[in-house]
ZADO-1210 file (C-alpha; in nm, 4 decimals, padded with zeros to 6 digits):
<atoms>
<atom x="-04.3657" y="-02.1020" z="00.8614" code="MET" pos="1"/>
<atom x="-04.3335" y="-01.8144" z="01.1149" code="GLU" pos="2"/>
<atom x="-03.9496" y="-01.8094" z="01.0188" code="GLN" pos="3"/>
<atom x="-04.0398" y="-01.7683" z="00.6511" code="ILE" pos="4"/>
<atom x="-04.3277" y="-01.4881" z="00.7334" code="GLN" pos="5"/>
<atom x="-04.0506" y="-01.3117" z="00.9274" code="GLN" pos="6"/>
<atom x="-03.7816" y="-01.3128" z="00.6762" code="GLN" pos="7"/>
<atom x="-04.0178" y="-01.1755" z="00.4053" code="LEU" pos="8"/>
<atom x="-04.1420" y="-00.9169" z="00.6252" code="GLU" pos="9"/>
<atom x="-03.7752" y="-00.8087" z="00.7123" code="GLN" pos="10"/>
<atom x="-03.6963" y="-00.7930" z="00.3423" code="ALA" pos="11"/>
<atom x="-03.9961" y="-00.5515" z="00.2732" code="GLY" pos="12"/>
<atom x="-04.2196" y="-00.8060" z="00.0877" code="PHE" pos="13"/>
<atom x="-04.6020" y="-00.8391" z="00.0824" code="ASP" pos="14"/>
<atom x="-04.6306" y="-01.2205" z="00.0555" code="TYR" pos="15"/>
<atom x="-04.8077" y="-01.5376" z="00.0055" code="ALA" pos="16"/>
<atom x="-04.6589" y="-01.8972" z="00.0357" code="VAL" pos="17"/>
<atom x="-04.7425" y="-02.1851" z="-00.1690" code="ALA" pos="18"/>
<atom x="-04.6821" y="-02.5258" z="-00.0296" code="ILE" pos="19"/>
<atom x="-04.6487" y="-02.8162" z="-00.2533" code="ALA" pos="20"/>
<atom x="-04.6407" y="-03.1849" z="-00.2009" code="THR" pos="21"/>
<atom x="-04.3347" y="-03.3718" z="-00.3289" code="GLN" pos="22"/>
<atom x="-04.5661" y="-03.5378" z="-00.5836" code="ALA" pos="23"/>
<atom x="-04.6620" y="-03.2116" z="-00.7081" code="GLU" pos="24"/>
<atom x="-04.3121" y="-03.0822" z="-00.7346" code="VAL" pos="25"/>
<atom x="-04.2210" y="-03.3943" z="-00.9116" code="GLU" pos="26"/>
<atom x="-04.5177" y="-03.3660" z="-01.1524" code="ALA" pos="27"/>
<atom x="-04.4370" y="-02.9982" z="-01.2310" code="GLY" pos="28"/>
<atom x="-04.7847" y="-02.9115" z="-01.1086" code="ALA" pos="29"/>
<atom x="-04.8650" y="-02.5339" z="-01.1637" code="ALA" pos="30"/>
<atom x="-04.9317" y="-02.4658" z="-00.7814" code="CYS" pos="31"/>
<atom x="-04.9514" y="-02.6400" z="-00.4420" code="GLY" pos="32"/>
<atom x="-05.1905" y="-02.5400" z="-00.1855" code="GLN" pos="33"/>
<atom x="-05.2034" y="-02.1919" z="-00.1006" code="LEU" pos="34"/>
<atom x="-05.1486" y="-02.0966" z="00.2656" code="SER" pos="35"/>
<atom x="-05.2613" y="-01.7459" z="00.3354" code="ILE" pos="36"/>
<atom x="-05.0843" y="-01.5818" z="00.6350" code="ILE" pos="37"/>
<atom x="-05.3154" y="-01.3097" z="00.7909" code="THR" pos="38"/>
<atom x="-05.2608" y="-01.1017" z="01.1025" code="GLU" pos="39"/>
<atom x="-05.4880" y="-00.8508" z="01.2630" code="GLU" pos="40"/>
<atom x="-05.3013" y="-00.5452" z="01.3865" code="GLU" pos="41"/>
</atoms>
């Protein structure tokens, strides 16, 4: 997850990452579970 966060930050994005199970992907589910990455500065 940290690698994804770093890549998005370097590309200049504000971001949220949706994590889906294989079953959700196969079912074409609208969304997976949302993982919100927050960091105090």
